[in-house]
C-alpha positions as CSV (number, residue, x, y, z in Angstrom):
1,M,48.8,5.4,30.0
2,P,48.4,6.4,26.2
3,L,49.5,2.9,25.2
4,L,46.9,1.3,27.6
5,L,44.2,3.6,26.3
6,K,45.1,2.6,22.7
7,L,44.8,-1.0,23.7
8,S,41.5,-0.2,25.4
9,R,40.1,1.3,22.2
10,L,41.1,-1.9,20.3
11,I,39.3,-4.1,22.9
12,D,36.3,-1.8,22.7
13,G,36.3,-2.2,18.9
14,L,36.4,-6.0,19.2
15,S,33.5,-5.9,21.8
16,D,31.5,-3.7,19.5
17,L,32.0,-6.0,16.5
18,I,31.0,-9.1,18.4
19,G,28.0,-7.3,20.0
20,K,26.7,-6.5,16.5
21,M,27.3,-10.1,15.4
22,A,25.3,-11.2,18.4
23,M,22.4,-9.1,17.1
24,W,22.4,-11.0,13.9
25,M,22.4,-14.2,15.9
26,I,19.1,-13.1,17.4
27,L,17.7,-12.6,13.9
28,A,19.0,-16.0,12.8
29,A,17.5,-17.7,15.9
30,T,14.1,-16.1,15.2
31,L,14.1,-17.1,11.5
32,I,15.1,-20.7,12.4
33,S,12.4,-20.9,15.0
34,A,9.8,-19.5,12.6
35,G,10.9,-21.8,9.8
36,N,10.9,-24.8,12.0
37,A,7.4,-24.1,13.2
38,V,6.1,-23.6,9.7
39,I,7.7,-26.8,8.5
40,R,6.4,-28.8,11.5
41,K,2.8,-27.5,11.1
42,S,2.8,-27.7,7.3
43,F,4.6,-31.0,6.7
44,G,4.4,-32.7,10.1
45,T,8.2,-33.1,10.3
46,S,11.0,-31.6,12.3
47,S,14.4,-32.3,13.8
48,N,16.0,-31.8,17.2
49,A,18.9,-30.2,15.4
50,W,16.7,-27.2,14.6
51,L,15.8,-26.8,18.2
52,E,19.3,-27.2,19.4
53,I,20.8,-24.7,17.0
54,Q,18.3,-22.2,18.5
55,W,19.6,-23.0,22.0
56,Y,23.2,-22.6,20.7
57,L,22.5,-19.2,19.2
58,F,20.7,-18.1,22.3
59,A,23.7,-19.2,24.4
60,A,26.1,-17.4,22.1
61,V,24.1,-14.2,22.3
62,F,24.0,-14.3,26.1
63,M,27.6,-15.3,26.6
64,L,29.3,-13.3,23.8
65,G,27.2,-10.2,24.4
66,G,28.5,-9.7,28.0
67,G,31.5,-7.6,26.9
68,Y,29.3,-5.5,24.6
69,A,26.8,-4.8,27.4
70,F,29.7,-3.7,29.6
71,L,31.1,-1.5,26.9
72,R,27.7,0.2,26.5
73,N,27.1,0.4,30.3
74,A,23.9,-1.6,29.6
75,H,24.4,-4.0,32.5
76,V,22.3,-3.7,35.7
77,R,23.2,-0.9,38.0
78,I,21.5,0.4,41.2
79,D,21.1,3.9,39.7
80,F,19.1,5.4,42.5
81,I,22.0,4.8,44.8
82,S,24.9,5.4,42.5
83,S,23.4,8.7,41.3
84,K,23.9,10.1,44.8
85,F,27.7,9.6,44.5
86,S,30.2,11.8,42.9
87,D,31.8,10.9,39.5
88,R,35.0,9.9,41.2
89,T,33.3,7.8,43.8
90,R,31.3,5.9,41.1
91,N,34.5,5.2,39.2
92,W,36.3,4.0,42.3
93,I,33.4,1.7,43.0
94,D,33.7,0.3,39.5
95,V,37.4,-0.2,39.9
96,G,36.9,-2.2,43.1
97,G,34.1,-4.2,41.5
98,I,36.2,-5.1,38.4
99,I,39.3,-6.0,40.4
100,I,37.5,-7.8,43.3
101,F,34.6,-9.5,41.5
102,L,34.7,-9.4,37.7
103,I,38.3,-10.5,37.0
104,P,38.3,-13.4,39.5
105,L,34.9,-14.6,38.3
106,C,36.0,-14.5,34.6
107,Y,39.3,-16.3,35.5
108,L,37.4,-19.0,37.4
109,M,34.8,-19.6,34.6
110,I,37.5,-19.8,32.0
111,L,39.4,-22.2,34.2
112,E,36.3,-24.4,34.7
113,G,34.9,-24.1,31.2
114,W,38.0,-24.9,29.2
115,P,38.2,-28.6,30.3
116,L,34.5,-29.0,29.3
117,F,35.3,-27.8,25.8
118,V,38.5,-29.9,25.5
119,N,36.7,-33.1,26.6
120,A,33.8,-32.5,24.2
121,W,36.3,-31.8,21.4
122,T,38.4,-34.8,22.0
123,S,35.6,-37.3,22.6
124,G,33.4,-36.0,19.8
125,E,30.5,-35.6,22.3
126,V,27.1,-35.4,20.6
127,S,23.7,-34.5,22.0
128,S,21.8,-37.5,23.5
129,N,18.7,-36.3,21.6
130,A,17.9,-38.0,18.3
131,G,19.3,-35.9,15.4
132,G,21.1,-33.7,17.9
133,L,24.2,-31.6,17.3
134,I,27.8,-32.0,18.4
135,R,28.4,-30.4,21.8
136,W,31.9,-28.7,21.6
137,P,30.7,-25.5,20.0
138,V,28.4,-24.6,22.8
139,Y,31.0,-25.6,25.4
140,A,33.5,-23.4,23.6
141,I,31.2,-20.4,24.2
142,I,31.8,-20.6,28.0
143,P,35.5,-19.8,28.1
144,L,35.3,-17.6,25.0
145,G,32.4,-15.5,26.4
146,F,34.1,-15.0,29.8
147,G,37.4,-14.3,28.0
148,L,35.8,-11.5,26.0
149,L,34.1,-10.2,29.2
150,L,37.5,-10.2,30.9
151,L,39.1,-8.3,28.1
152,Q,36.3,-5.7,28.2
153,G,36.7,-5.5,32.0
154,L,40.3,-4.7,31.6
155,S,39.5,-2.0,29.1
156,E,36.9,-0.5,31.4
157,L,39.5,-0.6,34.3
158,V,42.0,1.3,32.1
159,K,39.3,3.9,31.2
160,R,38.3,4.4,34.9
161,I,41.9,4.7,36.1
162,A,42.6,7.2,33.2
163,F,39.7,9.3,34.4
164,L,40.8,9.1,38.1
165,T,44.3,10.2,37.2
166,G,43.2,13.0,34.9
167,H,44.2,11.2,31.6
168,G,40.7,10.7,30.1
169,P,37.0,11.5,30.2
170,D,34.5,10.0,32.7
171,P,33.5,6.6,31.1
172,L,30.3,6.7,33.2
173,S,29.1,10.1,32.0
174,H,26.1,10.2,29.7
175,T,26.9,12.5,26.9
176,G,23.6,11.9,25.1
177,P,20.6,9.6,24.9
178,S,21.2,5.9,24.6
179,E,20.2,3.9,21.5
180,T,17.3,2.5,23.4
181,E,16.1,5.9,24.5
182,L,16.4,7.2,20.9
183,L,14.4,4.2,19.6
184,A,11.7,4.8,22.3
185,K,11.6,8.5,21.2
186,E,11.1,7.5,17.6
187,I,8.3,5.1,18.4
188,A,6.6,7.7,20.5
189,E,6.8,10.3,17.8
190,A,5.5,7.8,15.2
191,E,2.6,7.0,17.5
192,K,1.9,10.7,18.0
193,I,1.8,11.2,14.2
194,K,-0.6,8.3,13.8
195,L,-2.9,9.7,16.6
196,E,-2.9,13.1,15.1
197,A,-3.8,11.7,11.7
198,A,-6.6,9.6,13.1
199,L,-8.0,12.6,15.0
200,A,-7.8,14.8,11.8
201,S,-9.6,12.1,9.9
202,A,-12.3,11.8,12.5
203,N,-12.9,15.5,12.6
204,K,-13.4,15.5,8.8
205,H,-16.2,13.0,9.2
C-alpha cells in the first residue's frame, strides 16, 4: 500500500500541474477571442484559424481538466443524498463507481478515440473551413484526456481503499474551505468594505 500511495501522489501532482495549465488555456482563449474581435471590428479582417484555435483550447480545457476536477472533488455529486451516508459508505460508493463506470468508460473512449487521432495524423486532415487548422491536435485530446482521467481515477481508487483499510485519511473529508469558497468570501468582504465606505461617505454629507 505505501508504494501505491506514493504512485497516487505522483499522479495527483501530474493532474494538479495539468489543471493549472488548463487555467492558462482559458486565459489564452479569452485573449485570442478578444483580439480577434478587435481586429475584425477595427480592420474588417479575420481568419477561421483564430476561431478554431479557440475551440481547440476550449476542448483542451474541458478534456484535460477532468482529472484535476476529480482530484479536487469538484465534479458533480448528489450531496443531499451522500451527506446522509457514513464516511465508509461514501468511499465504498466511490470505489464501486470508479470500478464499474469510470474505468470502463475511460478505456472505451481511449479505444475509440485513438484511431481518430492516428487517421488524422497519417492523412494530414485539415479543417474544411477556409484557413482552418490541422485536425490531429484536437483528436489527440480525446485519448489523452481520458487517459489522464483514468490515471486520476486509479489514484482516487487507491486513496479510498487506503482509507477503508486503515492506511490513509478520508479523501472525501473537507478539512477546510475550498478555493471557490475562499474566493467567494474575499469578494463578500471586499463588497462589505465598499458598502461601509459608501455609507460613511453618505453620512458625512
